[in-house]
N, C-alpha and C positions, 0 to 999 in steps of 0.2 A: 609511436609514443602517445599515450593517452594523457589527456589533460582534464582535471576535475573542474566543476563549475566555479569554485571559488577562485582558482588561479586564472580561469578564463575571464572572470569579471575584473580581477586586478589588472590583467593585461589590457583589457579594453579601457579601463580607467587611465592606465598609463599612456595609451595611444591618444586618448582624448586630451590629456594634459599637454603632451608633446605637440600635438597638432595645433594647439592654440598659441604656440610660441611664434612671434612675428618673423624671426629669421627663417623658420621652416615654411611659413606661409609664403614668403617671398621666393624661396628656393624651389618650391613645388607648385608654383603658379602655372596653371594650364593655359595653353594657347591653341587656337584652331585655325588651320590653313587648309584650303582646297588646292591640291597640286595635281600635276599630270606629268607623265614621263616624257622627257625630251626625246628619247629614242624608244619607240614602241617595242614591247617585248614580243618574242615569237610565241605562237600558239603551242600549248603543251600537248603531249600525247595522252591518251586515255590512261588513267590511274598513275600518272607520273607528274612530277613537278616540272615547271618550265625551266629551261636552262637560261639563267640570267647572268649577264656579264657586268663588268663595272659600269659600262656606259648606260645600262638600264637602271642604275641607281641615281642618275642625275634627273632632278625634277625641276619643273617651272611652276612658279606660284600663279595660280589662277585667281584666287580670291583670298583676302585676309579678313577673317571674321572676328579678329580681336577688337575689343572696344578701343577707340582712340583715347589717349590720355586727356584727363579733364584739365581745361585751361580756364582759369578764373576770368570772367568777363570784366572788361575795363570800361570806364566812362570818364568824360571830361566834366569837371565842375569848376565854378568860379568862387574862390574863397572870399568870404565877407569879413573874416577876422583871422588873426594869426592862429595857425594850427601847428602844434609842435611836430617837427620832423616831416611836415607836409608842404607848407608854403606860407607865403605872405598874403595879406588882404589885397584883393584886386588881381591876384595871380591865378591864371588858368592852369590847372594841373590834371594829369591823367592818373587816376587811382583805381583800385578795385571797386566794382559797382556797389558791392555791399557797403563798403566804407563811405563811398560817395553819397549813397542814399541816407546813411546815418548822419552825415554832416549836414545834409539838406534839412532833415527832420529837426536837428538841433539848431537850425538857423545860423550855422557856421559857413554855409556855402549855398550857392544858387546855380541854376542851370546857365551855361554860358551863352545866353541870348545877346543879340546886339544891344538891347536896352539895358541889360544888366552890366555888360561891359562898359557902356558909357557911364552908368551910374557909379560904378566902383573903380573908375579909371584913376582917380586921385584919392587914395585912401587917407592922406593927411587932412584933406579938406573935410572929411567926414568924422574927424577926431577918433579914428580907429588906431588902437595900439599896434605899433609895427616894430619889428626887429630888423637888424641889418642882415640876418640870415635865418633860414628855417631851423638851423641847429643851435641857435644862440640860447634859447630858453633851456634846452637840455644841458648845454655846456655850463650855463650859470648855476643850474641846480647841482651839478656835480662839483663844481668849484666851491660853492657855498657850504657843502658838507665835508669838504676835504680838510684834513689837518696836515699841514706841510712841515716836515721836519728838516731843518736846515743844519747840516753837519758842518761844524767849524772846528778849527785847530785848537787844541788845548795848550800848545807850547809856543806858537808863533803869534805875535800881535796882529790883529786884524780889525777892520771896520766893515760892517755889513754893507754890501753893494748889490746892485741889481743882478749882476752875473752870479752871485752866490745863490740868489733865489731862483735864477734860471736853471742852474745845475740841480737844485733840489726838485724843481718841477720835472726836469728830465728823468731823475731817478723814479719819480712817480708816474712815468710814462706820459707826461704832458709836455708839449712843446710850447714855450712862451718866450717871445723875444724880449730883449732888455728894455726896449722903448715902451713896452706894454706893462711894465712893472713899476709901481709907485710905492716907495718905502715910507715908513712913518717919518714925521717931521723931526723927531728927536733921533740923533745918530745912535747907533748901537755898536759899541766897541768891546773888544775882548782880547785875550781870554778872561772871562769872569764867570766863575762857577755859580755866582748868584743869579746869573741869567739863565742857567740851564733849566730847560723844561718850562720856562715861563712863556706866556702866550702874548703875542702881538699880532697886528693885522697889516697885510699888504693888499694893495688894490691892483687888480688886473683889468686892463682895458681890452675889450674884444672888438675887433674891426674898427677901432678908433671911435666907437660909439657907446656901447654898453660897458658898464663897470660893475665888477663883483668883488666883494671883500673875502679874503681867504685867511683862515686861521694859520698862524705860523709859530713854530717853536724852535729855539736854539738847542742843539745837541752838541756837546763838546766831545771830541774824538782825538785820540793820539795813537801813533804807530807802536808805542810801547805797551805791550799787552798787560804788564803788571800795573800800569798807572791808569788804565781805563776805568771809567765810572761804572758802578754796578748796573747790571742789566735790569730794566724795568719791564715787566710783562704787560702787554696791551696798553701802551701809553695813549693810543688814539681813542681808547674807550673811557678815559678818565679826564675830568675837567682840570684845568691848570690855572694857577694864579696869573693875573694880568701883569704884564711888564710895565704898562703905563696906566695909571688910575683913570685918565680921561677916556679910556676905551670902554668904559662900562656901558655907555649908550650904544656903541656898536655891538657889544656882546649880546645885548638884549634883542637885536634885530636878526641875528644869525640863528639857523636851526639848532635845536638842542642836540647834544652829543648822545648817541644811543648807548645805553648802559651795557655792561658786559653780561652776557647770558651764560654765566658759569658760577656754580656755587663755590664755597671756600675749599672744600675737599678736592674738587676737580682742578681748581686753580693751583693748589699746593702740589698736586701730582704733576701738573704741567710744568711748574717752575722747577721741580726736582729733575724731570727729564731733560729740560733745557740746560740746567747746570751741569749734568753729566755730559751732555753733548759738547758744551763749551770747554769743559775740562779735558775731554778727549782731543779737541782741536789744539789746545795749548800744549799738551804732551807731544802731539805729532810735530808741532812746530819746533819744540825744543829738541826732539830727536833729530829732525832734519837739519 
């Protein structure tokens, strides 16, 4: 079968594109070993192949010429200030050498010499900001940007308690005990549809030390499908009116809510699709 030059070039380009794919590079990775037969093969006669048995196909590895996998070098540094997800000031940690050198250049760490250990032994005496854990700063950033939707019953009377907030946090995949939750001073009672969607603030205490304010909103819910409130798309992307006017000072301290990155046409299409999906669920429930 003959192949013209054009088709040959196209085939070569196809092979070049396929060869660049990472999964093929991994599957066709070459390896080099020097081996020897465990059982020596007999000599062959002239102009004939040697008669090999199964035992002659057993080999012992003499030398492995494959490069050893790269392992990132580590180094010990003494932190001079809090570094998020790394450690506390005065703590000696083992991290990647590149990261450790960057921290030393930024004056966030020093080499763990006896003099430096003695100098940074007591971080509070040096007026260095300290957290109760290396992960507290990241946790506080996540909670300060969170909008917590607390689902409350539309038919049964209730008063908001810490366990309601704990369940709402659990739905958001965050575990918070009751004793770490501080509710507003004014009690919140319902059912009251005027409270629906309005914003108030609860305080979460981390490790009995740090405190962070979390946006919270009441959402009324009922098991009667026909009496449920209309669905609101992307409520966490929209600012809400305050439940208590005295919370304006707290609102100014929290990070701004990120606006919705969707134009009106895309939003209308999304709402129409979700309405069709919800109508299908209602019909299925009625049939069952």
